N, C-alpha and C positions, 0 to 999 in steps of 0.2 A: 504494500500500500504506500509506503514511504517513497519507493521508487517511482510509482505512478504520479504521486504528488510532485516529486522533483522534476519529472518529465514535463508535466503540465506547467509548473512554475517556469521552467526553462524556456518552453515554447512561448509563453505569454511575455516573459521578459525580452526574448528575442524579437517578438513582433512589436512590442512597445518601444524598446530602445533602438532597434534597427542598427546593431553594431556593424562597423565596417572592418573588413579584413585587410591588414596592411599588405601592400603589394609584394613585399619580400616573402610573405607567408602563403600567398595565394596558390603557388604551384603545389604546395604540400597539403593543402586542405582536402582536396578530393581523395588523395591517398589515405589521409588520416581517417576520413569518413568510411572508406571501404574497409580499412583495418578495424575500425570500431564495429562496423556491421558484422565482420567475421567473429569478433568476440561476443557480440550479442547473440548471433545464431548458435555459436558454440555453447553459450550459457543456457539458451533455451533448450538445446539438445540435452545438456547435462541435467536440467530440471526434469525433463520428460524421462530420462534414464534413471532418475533418482540418485544422482551422484553430484549434484550441484554443491559447490563450496563458494561462499561469497568472497573469501580471500583469494582463491584461485581466479575467480572471475575478474576481480579488480586488477590483480597483477597481470592477467592475460590481456585485459582491455588496455591498460596503460602501456604494457610492453609492446603489444601489436602496433599501437599508434606510433610510439617512439621509434621502434625499429624500422617500420615502413617509411617514416619521414626521414630517418637517418640514411637509409638506403637510397632514397631519391635524392637527398642532399649530396651524398657521396657521388652519385651519378652526375649531378649537375657540376660538381667540382671536377670530375673527370671528362666532362663534355659529352656524356652519354645519358643525360637525364631522362630523355624521352624513352629510350630503350629500357632503362631500369624501371621507370614508372609503369610502362607496359608490363614488364615482368612481374612487378609487385601486384598489379591489378589482376593479372592472369592467375597467379598463385593464390591470392586471397579469394578471387572469384571461384576457383575450383573448390576451395575449402568451404565457402559459403554455400555453394550448390550441393556439396557433399552433406553438410549439416542440414540443409533444407530437405534433402532426400531422406535422411534419417528421421527428421521430424515428421515428414509426411508418412513414412512407414509406421511410425509410432502412433500417430493420430488416426490414420485410416486403416491400419493393419494390412497395408498393401505393400 
């Protein structure tokens, strides 16, 4: 329940305050969002499997976002930012779809 209230409060604050993302951070925001979605789908799968641990979820969420952003930053520094961004999105996309498939199997017994 607290998580839902936090989500609602965050969405309302975002709509009211309309924060801007600094241009230096803009290339990393989509990668961070995809990494966060990977952690959320993994957490949902863990809940359905009955093995959810809030500490593991928080560490997974934060580490996914930080590692994905660092990989893209390193790629930018090496001059291959677009290729590494694509690689990160592909890897995390595969994980997201794998977790979504497991969630679907669990919910629909299919």
